[in-house]
N, C-alpha and C positions, 0 to 999 in steps of 0.2 A: 174950573179945572185948569191947573198950569200945565202948559205944553211946552216942550223944548223945541217944537217945530210948528209951522203954520202951513195954511193951504198954499200960500205964495211961495214958501220955500220949495214945495214939492211940484207946484206947477212950472216954476222957472228953472230950478236946479237939477230936476230928475226926470219927470215924465216928458217934458218937452224934448228930451235929447234921445229918447229910446223908441225905436221902431218895434212893431209887433213881431212876435217871435215865439217859437215853440220851445217846450222844455226838452233838452237833450241830456241823457243821464250819464255823460261822459264825466261829468264833475262828481267826485266822491260825495261831497255835501248834498247835492241834489238827489243822488241815489239813495243816501241814507235818510233824507227828509221823506221821500215817497215811502220808504219801507216803514218808518216811524209812524206816519199817518195811517197806512194801511193796517198796521198792528193795532194802533189805537182805535180804529173805526170798528175793526172786527167784521165777521161775515154778515152781520145783520144791518149794518148802517145803511142808510138810504139818503137822507138829507144831510148835506154838509154845508157849513158856513165858514168862509174866511173873513175875519175882520182886518181892516187895513190892506185890502185886496187890490188896491190900484196896481195895474200893471202885472198882476200875477200870472206866472206860467204854471204854477203848481195846480191851481184850480182846474183850468183847462184839461191838463194831464189826467187829473183824477177823473173828470167827467168823460173824456174820450177813452181812456183805457180800461176804467172800471165800472163805468156806467152809472156813477152816483148822480143824484139831483143836486147840483151845486148852486150856491148863492154866494155873492161877494159884495162886501160893503166898504166904501171908502169915502172920505170927505173931499177928495179931489176930483173935479170934473174930468181933467185930462187923464187922471189915472184910471177912472171908470171907463173912459172911451178906450184906453189902451187895453184894458181887461176885455171888453167887448171884442176888440180886434183880435186879441189872442184867442179868445173862444172860438171865433170864426175860423181863424187860421187852423186850429186844431180840429175843426169840424165837429165842435161840441156845443151843446146847449147849456145855458145857464142863466141865472138871474142876477143882474147888477143893480145895486141900491146905492145911490150916492146921497150920503147922509153922514152927519156927525156921530161919533161913537156914543156920545153922551145925550143925544136927541134922536134916538131910534124910533123907526116906524115899524120895524119888524116885531111881530108878536113873540111874547116870551115863550120859552120852553117848547119850541117846535123843531129843534135840530138834534140829530144823533151824534154829531161831532161838530165843535166849534173850535177853530183853530186860528192862530195868527203867526206870521213870520216877521220879526222885526217891528213890532208895534209898541209894546208896553214900555220898553225902555225910553220912549219919547215923552213919557208923562212923569211929572213929579211924584204924584200918587199912583204908584204902580198897582196898589191894592184895588183902587177904584176902577182902573182899567180892566182888571182881571174879573171883577164882579160883573161887568157888562158882558163878558163872555158867558158867565155862568147864568146870567138872567136868560139868555136865549137857549140855554141847553136844556134839553128834557131830562127829568129824573132818570138815572141810570146810564145817561150819556156821558161822553169824555170830552174834556177840554185839553187842548195841546197847545203849549207856548213855546215858541222857538225864538231865540234871542241871539244877536251877535255876541261872540266871546270876546270881550275887550279886557280881560285880565291876563291875557297871554301876550305873545309877540306882536300880533296885529294891533292890539291896544296901545302898546308901547310906540309903535310907528305913528298911529294916529295922534297921540298926545304930543309927540315931537314934531311931526311934519304937517299935521293937519288940526290944529287947535280948534278951529270953528267946527270942524265935524265932531271932534272929541267932546265938545261942550253940549252938543245936541243929543247926547246919549247919557242915560244913567248907567253906571258901571256896577254890576253885581254878578253873581255866579249862580250855578244850579242848586247849591245848597240853600241860598236865599230864597230862591223861587219855590223850592220844595217846602220850605216853612211856610210861606205864605199860602200855598194851595192846602196844606194841612190845616192851617188856621181858619181857612174859609170852609172847612167841612168836608173837603174832597176825600174820597177813599181811594185805595190802591194807587197811591202816589208813587211815580217813578221820575227820575231825573238823571242826567248826565250830559256829557259833551257829545257833539254831533259833527262828524266831518273829520278827516284826518289831517288835512293841511290846506291853507289858503292864505295868501298875502295880497295887500292891495295897495297900490301906489296911483293916486289919481292925478289928473291933469287940470281939474277945474279950480275955482278961486278958493274953495275950502282948503286947499293944500298950500297954505301960505309958506310953510317952510320948505317945501319943495320948489316954489316958485322963485326962490333965491338962487337956484342953480341955473346953468346956462340951459337954454331951451333943448339943445341937442341932448345934454346929459338927462334932462328930464325925460324926453321921449325914449332914449334908450333904456333908462331904468324901468320906465313903465312897461315897455315891450319885453324886457328880460323878465320882469316879474309875472307877466301874463303868460309867457312861454314856460316858466317854471311850474306855475300853477297847473297848466295843461298836462305837462309831463308828469307831475307828481301824482295829480288826480287820476290819470289813466292808469299809472302803476298800481295805485291802491285799488282800482275798480277790479283789476284782474287778479289781485293777490288775495289769498284767503283770509289773511291777517289785516284788520283795519284798525289801527291804533287811534283812539280818541284821547285827547288830552288836554289839559288847561293851557299849556303852552302853545300848541299849534292848531287846535280845532277851530274850525270857522265859527261855530256857534255852540249853544247848548240848549237843553229842553227841560220841560217838566210837564207831566200830564197826570190827570186824576179823573176819577169817575164821580159824577154828582150822586149823592145818596138817592135811593127810591123813597118816595114818601112814606 
């Protein structure tokens, strides 16, 4: 299976830099993600699995807030350690499995909800990655796929200022994901954009375009964008209208129900 990232990338560039933390729903995207997963799970869901769950804060929140039996799987040992730490910090119980998506030990068809946030876009064969979600999903259960929106403003920023980061992602939209789920036989498929506004300017080595700027300018731009994100997210959290759009949304989603036998 061709991947656009590997374990080393996540171990050195990502999980090594992040400390354990709780999910705080001040960001519009985080709030909408929890709403989406709760809606998809429905009142009867008990067992929930997140694939690509390294460092997840969503899974501990779901366990602590709603009492789900949660499982997380990831191929990064450090990502799994961070997930365990996040579960402990949230006071939640959960099962963490460190394994490759395509070499699973989990038994098939045992989960009511299987989801991932920012996983399938790192594979050349997106369909094969989605099929692994469905293999673990019980008949009648739902799969939820959440993907970064790189067809809008954030994608333009990545392509110009962070080419290495851009190249590690497949770029597609909710319509493309909707079609794949339908072609795999899922029912009640829904898709759309998620989150009202978010931009990112990083300071690590992936941001090769930004690194040409003076250090002081880099830091000022990075902090200004973070401040803008916080302000805009807080505004949308308290407003009744939450516009989701191709241009500004943080991500997009598609979900579907696996047919009963």
